[in-house]
C-alpha positions in Angstrom: 135.3 -0.3 203.0 134.9 -3.4 201.0 134.4 -1.3 197.8 137.9 0.1 197.9 140.1 -1.3 195.2 143.1 -3.4 196.3 145.7 -1.1 194.7 148.3 1.4 195.6 147.7 4.9 194.3 151.4 5.5 193.7 152.8 5.6 190.2 155.3 2.9 189.3 158.3 5.2 189.8 156.9 6.4 193.2 156.3 2.8 194.3 159.8 1.8 193.3 161.2 4.7 195.3 159.1 3.7 198.3 160.3 0.1 198.0 163.9 1.3 197.9 163.7 3.9 200.7 161.2 2.4 203.2 159.7 -1.0 202.4 163.0 -3.0 201.9 164.5 -1.5 205.1 161.4 -2.4 207.2 161.0 -5.9 205.6 164.7 -6.6 206.3 164.2 -5.7 209.9 161.3 -8.1 210.4 162.1 -11.0 212.7 158.9 -13.0 211.9 156.0 -12.9 209.6 152.7 -14.4 210.6 149.9 -15.0 208.2 146.5 -13.6 209.3 143.0 -14.0 208.0 143.2 -10.9 205.8 146.9 -10.2 205.6 150.1 -10.4 207.7 151.6 -9.5 211.0 155.3 -8.5 211.1 157.3 -8.8 214.3 160.2 -6.4 214.9 162.7 -5.9 217.7 162.1 -3.2 220.3 164.1 -0.3 218.8 163.3 3.4 218.9 164.8 4.1 215.5 162.8 1.3 213.9 159.7 2.4 215.7 160.1 5.8 214.0 160.5 4.1 210.6 157.4 2.0 211.2 155.4 5.0 212.2 156.5 6.8 208.9 155.5 3.7 207.0 152.1 3.6 208.6 151.6 7.2 207.6 152.7 6.7 204.0 150.7 3.5 203.5 147.6 5.2 205.0 147.9 7.8 202.3 148.4 5.5 199.3 146.6 2.3 200.2 143.2 3.3 201.8 142.0 -0.3 201.7 144.6 -1.4 204.3 143.7 -1.8 208.0 147.0 -1.0 209.8 147.8 -1.7 213.5 151.1 -0.8 215.1 151.4 -2.6 218.4 154.2 -1.8 220.9 154.5 -4.5 223.6 155.2 -3.5 227.2 158.8 -3.2 228.4 161.3 -4.2 225.8 158.8 -6.5 224.0 158.5 -6.7 220.3 156.8 -4.3 217.9 154.1 -5.7 215.7 152.9 -4.2 212.4 149.6 -5.8 211.2 148.5 -5.1 207.7 145.1 -6.6 206.8 142.2 -5.9 204.4 139.6 -7.4 202.1 140.2 -10.4 199.9 143.3 -9.8 197.7 145.2 -8.0 200.3 147.7 -10.9 201.0 148.6 -11.1 197.3 149.0 -7.3 197.2 151.3 -7.3 200.2 153.4 -10.1 198.8 153.9 -8.2 195.6 154.8 -5.0 197.4 157.2 -6.5 200.0 159.1 -8.6 197.5 
């Protein structure tokens, strides 16, 4: 997997639409961002609607950014939801540029 380029396969207009429709909404809902060795972990409140948005985001990112390792963790009870996005060197910089 280390030979996959750190790049999104979306065109510039597609990426802008994704930012407007999905990424900004998800990023605004994040309660916390933790830096990890190869990326970031984002903490969200326990919310069914938000969980659906995060699941859609995982599916979309899996299609356009094959270098990403994506983990969606739903804690027990009403615990938080964690979205972990990690990958090879360069992933943090890529995520910073996408989520700005």
